[in-house]
C-alpha positions in Angstrom: 46.1 92.9 -69.9 49.1 91.9 -67.8 50.7 93.8 -65.3 54.3 93.6 -63.9 56.1 94.6 -61.1 59.0 91.9 -61.6 60.8 94.6 -62.5 60.1 97.9 -63.7 56.4 98.7 -64.4 54.9 96.8 -67.2 51.6 96.8 -68.4 50.8 95.0 -71.7 47.8 94.4 -73.4 45.7 91.7 -74.8 47.3 91.7 -78.3 50.7 91.7 -76.1 51.7 95.7 -77.3 52.8 97.7 -74.1 50.2 100.8 -72.0 52.0 103.8 -72.0 51.1 105.0 -68.0 52.6 108.0 -68.6 54.6 109.9 -65.3 56.3 109.0 -62.8 53.2 110.2 -60.0 51.5 108.1 -62.1 53.2 104.8 -62.3 53.9 105.0 -58.3 50.0 105.4 -58.2 49.8 102.1 -60.5 52.3 100.4 -59.0 50.7 101.0 -55.1 47.5 100.2 -56.2 48.6 96.7 -57.5 50.2 96.1 -54.4 46.7 95.9 -52.7 44.8 94.9 -56.0 40.9 94.2 -55.8 41.4 95.6 -52.0 40.3 99.3 -51.5 43.5 101.7 -51.0 42.1 104.9 -49.1 42.6 108.0 -50.4 44.1 109.2 -46.7 46.4 106.4 -48.1 47.0 106.9 -51.1 48.1 110.4 -51.1 50.6 110.1 -48.0 52.4 107.0 -49.7 52.5 108.6 -52.7 53.8 112.3 -52.0 56.3 110.7 -48.9 54.4 111.7 -46.0 54.0 115.5 -47.1 51.1 115.7 -49.6 51.4 119.9 -51.3 48.2 121.5 -50.8 45.3 120.1 -52.7 47.0 116.7 -53.1 43.0 115.7 -53.3 41.9 116.6 -56.5 46.3 116.4 -58.0 45.0 112.4 -57.4 41.5 112.4 -58.8 43.6 113.9 -61.6 45.6 111.8 -61.6 43.1 108.6 -61.3 40.8 110.2 -64.4 44.4 110.3 -66.9 44.7 106.5 -65.7 42.1 105.5 -65.5 42.3 106.1 -70.3 44.7 103.5 -71.0 43.8 101.5 -68.3 39.9 100.8 -70.1 36.8 101.7 -68.2 35.6 99.3 -64.9 39.5 98.8 -64.4 39.7 101.4 -61.7 37.0 101.4 -59.7 36.6 104.6 -56.8 35.1 103.0 -53.6 34.1 103.4 -50.5 35.8 106.5 -49.7 39.5 105.4 -51.9 39.9 103.6 -54.9 40.4 100.2 -56.0 43.0 98.3 -59.3 40.7 95.4 -60.5 42.0 92.8 -62.0 42.1 89.1 -62.6 44.8 86.9 -60.7 46.1 85.6 -64.5 46.6 89.3 -65.0 48.7 90.1 -62.6 52.4 88.7 -63.2 54.2 88.5 -60.3 50.4 86.2 -59.0 51.6 83.8 -61.8 54.6 84.0 -61.0 53.8 82.7 -56.9 51.2 80.1 -58.4 54.2 78.8 -61.1 56.6 78.7 -58.3 53.7 76.2 -55.9 53.5 74.0 -58.7 57.3 73.8 -59.6 57.4 72.1 -55.8 55.0 70.4 -56.5 56.4 68.6 -59.8 59.9 68.9 -57.9 58.4 67.1 -54.1 56.9 64.0 -56.8 59.3 63.5 -58.3 59.3 64.9 -61.7 63.1 66.8 -61.6 62.5 67.9 -65.6 58.7 69.1 -65.2 59.2 71.1 -62.8 62.6 72.6 -63.8 60.6 73.6 -67.1 57.9 75.0 -64.7 60.1 77.1 -62.6 61.8 78.2 -65.2 59.6 79.8 -66.9 58.3 81.2 -63.7 61.9 82.4 -63.9 61.8 84.4 -67.3 59.3 86.9 -65.9 61.9 88.4 -63.6 63.6 91.6 -65.5 65.0 93.6 -62.8 64.0 94.1 -59.0 60.5 93.7 -57.5 58.9 96.9 -57.8 62.9 98.5 -59.0 60.7 102.3 -59.9 59.8 102.3 -56.3 62.4 100.9 -54.0 63.2 103.8 -52.1 59.1 104.0 -50.9 58.7 102.4 -47.7 55.5 101.4 -48.4 56.4 99.3 -51.0 59.7 97.9 -49.3 57.7 94.4 -47.5 55.8 93.7 -50.8 59.7 94.1 -52.9 61.3 92.3 -50.1 58.8 89.7 -50.3 58.2 89.2 -53.6 62.2 88.7 -53.9 62.7 86.4 -51.2 60.0 84.5 -53.7 62.3 84.4 -56.3 64.9 83.4 -54.6 63.2 80.3 -53.2 62.6 79.5 -57.2 66.3 80.2 -57.8 66.8 77.0 -55.0 64.8 74.7 -56.0 65.6 75.0 -59.7 68.7 74.7 -58.4 67.8 71.2 -57.0 65.4 69.5 -60.1 69.0 70.2 -62.3 70.5 67.9 -59.5 68.5 65.6 -59.3 68.4 65.7 -63.5 72.3 65.3 -63.6 73.1 69.0 -64.6 75.8 69.5 -62.7 78.6 72.1 -63.7 75.6 73.9 -64.5 73.8 74.0 -60.9 77.6 75.1 -59.6 78.3 78.0 -61.6 74.3 79.6 -61.3 75.3 78.8 -57.8 78.3 80.6 -57.1 76.7 83.4 -58.8 74.4 83.1 -56.4 76.2 82.6 -53.0 77.7 86.2 -53.5 75.0 87.5 -53.9 73.6 86.0 -50.6 76.3 85.3 -48.8 75.4 83.3 -45.5 72.7 82.0 -46.9 73.3 78.1 -46.0 70.6 76.3 -48.6 72.5 77.6 -52.0 76.3 76.6 -49.9 74.6 73.2 -50.1 73.8 72.7 -53.7 77.2 74.4 -54.5 78.9 71.7 -52.7 77.2 69.1 -53.6 77.1 70.0 -57.2 81.4 70.2 -57.6 81.5 66.8 -55.4 79.4 65.3 -57.7 81.2 67.3 -61.3 84.2 65.3 -59.8 85.3 68.2 -57.9 86.4 67.0 -54.7 88.9 69.4 -53.2 86.7 72.4 -54.7 83.7 71.6 -52.4 85.7 71.3 -49.9 87.4 74.1 -50.4 83.7 76.2 -50.6 82.5 74.9 -47.3 86.1 76.3 -46.0 84.7 79.5 -47.4 81.4 79.0 -45.7 82.8 78.7 -42.3 85.1 81.5 -43.1 82.0 83.9 -43.6 80.1 82.8 -40.4 82.4 82.6 -38.0 84.5 86.2 -39.0 80.4 87.8 -39.7 78.2 85.7 -36.8 80.7 84.1 -34.2 78.7 80.8 -35.7 79.7 77.6 -36.8 78.4 76.7 -40.4 75.0 74.1 -39.5 74.6 70.7 -37.8 73.4 69.6 -42.1 76.4 71.5 -43.6 78.6 69.9 -40.9 77.7 66.8 -42.2 78.0 67.4 -46.0 81.4 68.0 -45.2 82.1 64.8 -43.5 80.2 63.1 -47.0 82.5 64.5 -48.9 85.7 63.4 -46.8 84.1 60.0 -46.6 83.3 60.2 -50.6 80.2 59.1 -49.7 77.9 58.2 -52.2 75.1 59.4 -51.9 76.7 63.1 -51.1 73.6 64.8 -51.1 70.5 63.3 -50.7 70.1 64.4 -47.0 69.4 68.2 -48.3 66.8 66.3 -51.2 65.2 65.0 -48.4 63.0 67.9 -47.6 62.5 69.2 -51.7 61.0 66.4 -53.0 62.3 63.1 -51.1 64.6 60.3 -50.9 64.0 56.6 -50.2 61.2 55.9 -47.7 61.9 54.9 -44.6 59.8 51.5 -43.4 59.5 50.0 -41.0 57.9 51.8 -37.4 58.2 55.0 -38.4 56.8 58.6 -36.5 53.5 60.1 -39.3 53.6 64.0 -38.5 50.5 66.1 -40.8 49.5 69.6 -40.2 46.8 71.1 -41.3 45.8 75.3 -41.3 43.0 75.9 -39.1 40.4 77.8 -41.0 41.9 78.0 -44.3 38.8 77.9 -46.2 37.7 81.7 -44.5 41.1 82.7 -45.0 40.8 82.1 -48.9 37.8 84.0 -49.1 38.9 86.6 -47.0 41.9 87.2 -48.7 43.2 85.2 -51.5 46.1 87.5 -52.4 47.9 87.1 -48.5 46.5 83.3 -48.2 48.4 82.1 -50.9 52.0 84.5 -49.8 50.8 82.8 -45.7 50.9 79.7 -47.5 54.5 79.8 -50.3 56.3 80.8 -46.7 54.1 78.2 -44.3 55.3 75.2 -47.1 59.0 76.8 -47.7 58.9 76.7 -43.4 57.8 73.8 -42.6 59.7 71.4 -45.3 63.2 73.8 -44.1 62.4 72.6 -41.0 61.7 69.0 -41.6 64.6 68.1 -43.8 66.7 69.7 -40.6 65.1 66.8 -38.4 65.8 63.9 -41.3 62.0 64.1 -41.9 60.8 63.3 -45.5 57.6 64.6 -46.8 56.2 62.4 -48.9 52.3 64.2 -50.0 50.7 67.7 -50.4 47.4 67.7 -48.9 46.1 71.7 -50.3 46.8 73.1 -47.2 48.9 70.9 -44.6 51.9 68.7 -45.6 52.5 64.7 -44.4 56.4 63.8 -43.4 57.8 60.6 -42.3 60.9 60.0 -39.8 62.6 57.5 -38.5 63.7 59.0 -35.4 60.2 60.0 -32.8 61.5 62.2 -31.1 63.4 63.8 -34.5 59.7 64.2 -35.1 59.0 65.9 -31.9 61.3 68.5 -32.8 60.2 69.0 -35.8 56.8 69.8 -35.0 57.6 71.7 -31.7 59.6 74.2 -34.8 57.2 74.6 -36.6 54.8 75.5 -33.8 57.5 78.5 -32.7 58.3 79.0 -36.8 54.8 79.3 -38.7 52.9 82.7 -38.3 49.0 80.9 -39.4 47.5 78.2 -36.4 47.9 75.5 -37.9 47.0 71.6 -36.5 49.7 69.6 -35.8 49.4 65.2 -35.4 51.7 62.8 -34.1 51.7 59.0 -34.5 53.8 56.2 -34.7 53.6 52.3 -36.1 54.3 50.3 -38.5 54.5 52.0 -42.2 53.2 50.2 -45.1 54.8 51.0 -48.3 53.2 50.9 -51.6 56.0 52.8 -54.7 56.5 56.8 -52.9 53.0 56.5 -50.7 51.8 54.9 -47.1 49.3 53.6 -45.9 47.2 52.1 -42.9 45.8 52.0 -39.6 49.1 54.6 -38.7 48.8 57.1 -41.3 44.5 56.7 -39.7 45.5 57.2 -36.7 47.7 60.7 -37.7 44.7 61.8 -39.8 42.3 61.3 -35.9 45.1 62.9 -34.3 45.4 65.8 -35.9 41.7 66.4 -36.2 41.7 66.3 -32.5 44.6 68.9 -32.2 44.6 72.4 -31.0 46.2 74.8 -32.7 46.9 77.0 -30.2 51.1 77.5 -29.7 51.7 77.7 -26.4 50.0 75.5 -25.5 51.1 73.0 -28.0 54.3 73.6 -27.8 54.6 73.4 -23.5 52.9 70.1 -24.4 55.0 69.0 -26.9 58.5 69.4 -24.7 57.0 67.4 -21.9 56.5 64.4 -24.5 59.8 65.1 -25.8 61.3 64.7 -22.3 60.2 60.7 -21.5 60.4 60.0 -26.1 63.2 57.7 -26.4 65.6 59.5 -29.0 66.9 55.8 -30.1 64.2 54.6 -31.8 64.8 54.1 -36.3 63.0 52.8 -38.6 62.6 48.3 -38.5 63.1 49.0 -34.4 59.9 47.6 -32.1 61.0 49.9 -29.3 58.6 52.6 -26.6 58.3 55.7 -28.2 58.0 57.2 -24.1 60.0 55.9 -21.2 56.5 55.3 -19.1 54.3 52.9 -19.7 51.8 54.0 -18.5 51.0 57.2 -20.5 52.4 56.8 -23.7 54.6 53.9 -24.4 54.2 51.3 -27.9 51.7 53.9 -29.1 52.8 52.1 -32.5 51.3 48.2 -30.7 48.6 49.7 -28.5 45.1 49.9 -30.5 43.2 53.5 -31.0 41.4 53.5 -27.6 44.5 53.4 -25.5 46.6 56.3 -28.0 43.3 58.6 -26.9 43.7 57.5 -23.8 47.3 58.9 -23.6 46.7 61.9 -26.1 44.0 63.4 -23.7 46.7 62.2 -20.9 49.2 64.5 -22.8 46.3 67.0 -23.1 47.6 68.1 -26.5 44.8 67.2 -28.5 41.0 68.7 -28.0 38.4 66.8 -28.1 36.7 67.4 -31.8 33.4 64.6 -33.3 34.8 65.1 -36.7 37.1 61.8 -38.3 39.4 61.3 -40.5 39.9 58.0 -42.6 43.1 58.0 -43.6 45.9 60.7 -45.1 43.8 64.7 -45.3 42.8 64.9 -48.6 40.8 67.9 -50.4 
């Protein structure tokens, strides 16, 4: 059996036959249970939600009647009474919204690994499962609004990733048409505007690309009193200069561009306590991880970094500027709700194909293992480190990372013992017995 909330409620049996659920109240009940699938929803909560805070006399008996009638089409063992409430039992593959989220994650991983054609196929299949607005039958119900908004955000992310894949495949005309439609629906979404502008330029429509940028600028000034982001302003400059690599700056955070070499700064992240979080609530952790991944990629791209590897619950990124890496780390800690550890290290990059190897990665992984996930402590000490960090470090340079040689100079060239003393001096990292032999993997 499959349950879909990506549009009007749809229940289909294993033979592909649509299952009739009954009247509106029973459909509302099933939708409410699907939002918390495999979790007990207390009877009091169901009554409050189904009758929108104004239950009639005998509401509990009426609810029991609806549950009884709902059990018949769903089959035995599907709707279970448990601990003063009810629980809908469903495997993840039976929940269309969960399958969509899994396909979104797979499409993103394919795109980041440079497999644009496969990414396009998977993302298109994911979006094909939508048949309207999420939870559309209960859109006005307060209990449905958060989940509906979350799913719609993921739908928008999937569309943006699909456009990125199509841009990589050279289908610029197709992207410009769809992006034009999307910016009309989401006029303040700068990423969509960047895709539209990039597609127009690559399609030989430079004047239209500049006009699109002008439309966005006027809209932002009128609605919010702000200018477009630094990245979009840079995109306009590249168009005016007729840069043949136009748009690459916006794609680095999605599937990477040319990997920098020479002296670079690595940034590794990892979610603290991820195993127990997956065991406690797989659905909630999956949603949180999707938001986590999108935020980190966006922040890293905004600071001119490149994500070159995923490690299950974390990412590995590289920067040509140490200061940019620190700025990204500060912003990531500020925006991510999950507790995460971050490791930073500057060193010589050994690049083989599209991946990095060598001591610099080993040291970054060790730093991350020893790092604290306490946000206020980490941010305070990262900002302190930032004040000592030069902004002029670029790939291939042999410059010192920091001005103060007694504390954190030459991260790239000192041995790990000096680096460890540096880390303890800053107080960014906490002692730990764990050690990593390289890029963390799961």
